[in-house]
N, C-alpha and C positions, 0 to 999 in steps of 0.2 A: 504493500501499498504505500504511494508517494503519499509526503506532506502537502498539506492543500494550504496556502497563505492568501490572506486577503490585506492588501497591504495601505494603511492610510492613507489621506492626504501628506500627513507632514512628515514621512521618509521620502527621502529622494530614491527617481523611479531609475537610478545605477544601483541601489541597494535589491528592486525587484529584479533585476536584470543579473543580478548576483547570483538571488536566489536562484533565477530560473537553468542559471548556469550550474547551479549543485545539483538540479532533476525534481526544482520543487516547481508543485503546480503553482501557479501564481499571478492574480485576479489584482488589479489594482483599480484606487477609487474610481480616475480617470479611463481607467477602460470598461469599468461595470458604470459608469454615466453616473454613478453618486456622488462627485463632487459636490461640497458642501453641505451634504444630508447629516443633521444631525451626530453625536458618538453614540447614544442612542439606537438609529437609525443604521451608520454602521455596524453593531453590532451585530443586528437585527440580521443586515444581510448577510455577516459570516457566518450566524447560526444556521440560518437557511441553507449555505452552499457548504454548509459542513469546514470551514477554512478559518485555521486561527488567525483573530485581527492582528496583525502585526503595526504596532503604533509608538508613540514616544509618549503618549498622554495617560500616563500611569495614574495618577489620582482620579477622574474622572472612569476609565474604563477598570478599576479595580472597585468601584462604588457600583456601576454597573454589574460587573462580574458576580457582586454579592446580591443583589437584586436578581439575577437570578438563578440566584443558588436558594433562595428564601420560596422564590416563588414555583421550583423545581424545573423550570426551563433551560434545555440540556444546550450547551457552545460548547465550542472547541478550543475557549479559552483566551482571552487576549496574551499577547507573546509578546514583549519586548525588544525591540529591534537586537540590542548584545546578548540577550539571556536566546535569542532566536539561532544566531548564526552560533554558537554555541553548541548549541545541538548535530548540527550536522556536521 
């Protein structure tokens, strides 16, 4: 099973390309037509597609992650740029 990443718009496109070069399935917010969506909408899109959301925005996504846990909604989790690369 290949890793799936949904790269938030605050991450450089070059990072998305680096993930692609390492065999990760990558979708960017621009590629998905989701630029300008709220953090909640970005995480919802990632959850529906089964991708981890790669972002710099820890604070807001940690709160959203806990909201998902409390409500029993599944998602592949937020992934932070530095941590995501260390997994490859």
